[in-house]
N, C-alpha and C positions, 0 to 999 in steps of 0.2 A: 894621176894623169896617165891619158893614153898617149900614145906616141901618135905625133900628127905630123904628117909628110910635109915638110916645109915648102917643097916644090908645088905641091897641090895648093897651098895658101897664096904662093906668089903666083901660081896661075890664075887663081880667081881674080887677085888683086890685079893683075895685067890686063885682064878680059873684062872687068866690071867697074873699074874706077876710071874716073877721069885723069888725064895726065896731071893736074895739079893735086889731085887726092892721092894719086899714086905716088908722086914724089914726096908728098908729104908722109905718107906712111911708112916708105922705106926710110926716110931721114928721121922718124920717132924711133923706128926699129933699131937704127945706127947709134943714136942718142941714148936709148934705153941699155944697148949692150956695153955703151962707155960707162953709164953711170952704175951699171950692175957691177962691172969689174972695180970701178972705185971703190964701191961701197960693199962688196962681197956679196951679193946677190947672185944666184942661180943665172947665168948667162942666157941659157936656153929658155927659161921661162920669161925673162924679161923682152927677148926676142919675140917669142910667141904671143904674149900679151899685146905687144907693140904692132905686130901685122895684123891681129884682130881688131884693133882698138877703132878703127873707122870702117869697118866692114858695111855699116848701113849707112854711114853719113851723107851718101849721094842720093838716096831714095826720095821720092816725092813723097809729100805730106799725106796725101792719099794711100801710099803703100805703108808708109809708117804708122798711120792712124789705124790701118787694118791689123798689123802687129800688135798695137796697143790693145785692140778689143781682143784679138785671140789669145795673148798672153796675159788679158786681166790686169795690164797694168793701170796706174793711177789716170783720172782723167786729165791730171795736170800735164801730162804728156801729149795729148792732143795739140796737132800742129805745132810741136817745140822739137824740131830736128836736133838742136844743140843739145838737148838732154837726153831724148829718147834713144837716140843710136846707139848709144853704149850699152842700156838697158837689153835692147834687143839683142845687140851682138853677143853679150854675154850668156843670155839664153839660147841663142842659137848653137854658139860653139860648144854648151853641154849638150844639148839635144842633138844636134846633126853632127858634130865633130867628135864628140865624146870626151870632151876635157873634163877631167872630173877634180882637178886641182882647185879648191876653193880659191886659193890665193891669186891664182890666174884669173879666174871668172870675176873676182872682185876688182883686180886691177883694171878691168875691160869695163865692168859695169860702172866704176866710181871714177874713171878717168877724166870726166869732165867736170865733176862737182868735188871729190874729195868726199872723205866721211870721217867721222869720228874713229879713233884706233886704227887709222891706217896702217898697213904694213909697210915694210921696205920696199917690197914690190909695186905696192899702190903708188907710193910717193914716186918711185922711180918713173912710172909710167904716165902719172900725172904731169911730173916735171919735162920728162921727154917731150911730151905733147907741147908743152909750153915753149919750151925753149929750142926746138929742134932749128937748124941753120937758116931755114927758110922764112921763120916767123921775123915780123917786122912791125914793132909797135913799142911806144916809149917804156923804155927801163928793161927792155930784153937782154940787152947786152948786160948790164948790171946782174939781171936774175942769173944768166948763164954762169957768170962768175961765180955768185953765191952758191949755185948748184955743186959747183967742183970743190968748194970748201966745207959746206955745212948744208946737207939734205934737208933739215927740218926748218932752218932757217928761210931757205929757198922756198920751199912749199908754204910756210906762213906768208912770206911776202907776196907769192903769186895768188893765194887765197884771197888776201886783202886786197890786191889789187883787182881780182875778179869782183869780188863782192862791191867795190866802189864803181866799176865799170857798169855792172848790171844794175845797180840802183840809180845810177845817171841815166840809164837808157829806161828806166821804168818798166823793165820787163820781170817776169816770173824768177824769182831767186829760190833755188832749190835749198830746202832746210839741212840738207847734208852739208852743204857749203860752209853754212854758218858754223854747224856742228864740228866740222873739220877744223876751222880757224880756232874755235875756242878749245877744242881739245888740245891741239898742237901747241897753242899758248900756255894751256895750262900745265902740259908736260914739260915744256922748255923752262917755264919759271920754277916748275917744283924740282926740275933737276940743277938749276941754277943755285937753287938754297941749299943743295945737299954738300 
């Protein structure tokens, strides 16, 4: 991982994000640091990934679609800001900011979907995004409490809620989300049998 000046990142955030997105990003960073300390993850890596996680969230569909073409991403990402912003941020953080730590790159890339075999850092960023204090949705209070007790169970619960929400809306459900849920369930079941 290259050393990235946090002040440069915060300057970008402060000048390129809406107030709502800026508040969210900083809240996710604080939550990620808290979870990293609790579960023994590198705090600087968690904060860096959290600061990058929504770098491209506020771009227009047209701008994001341009990146989808430029980076050769799946056509499933066209007009899908909810999913593609994380993939673009991961590519740009490696290309333009010279972040080479694959764990940080993956944490940013999969923070909206999860994936099979999530690392500790990936789980932390996934959950920090879901439970930061400004989030308001049914079950978030319980999810926050669970995240402080059992990271895997909290991730599994969040994944299951997301899958239900996406299916109820009838929109594209990324295969990585299903794989993340199934993988976590299998790992937890296996560890309970030992």
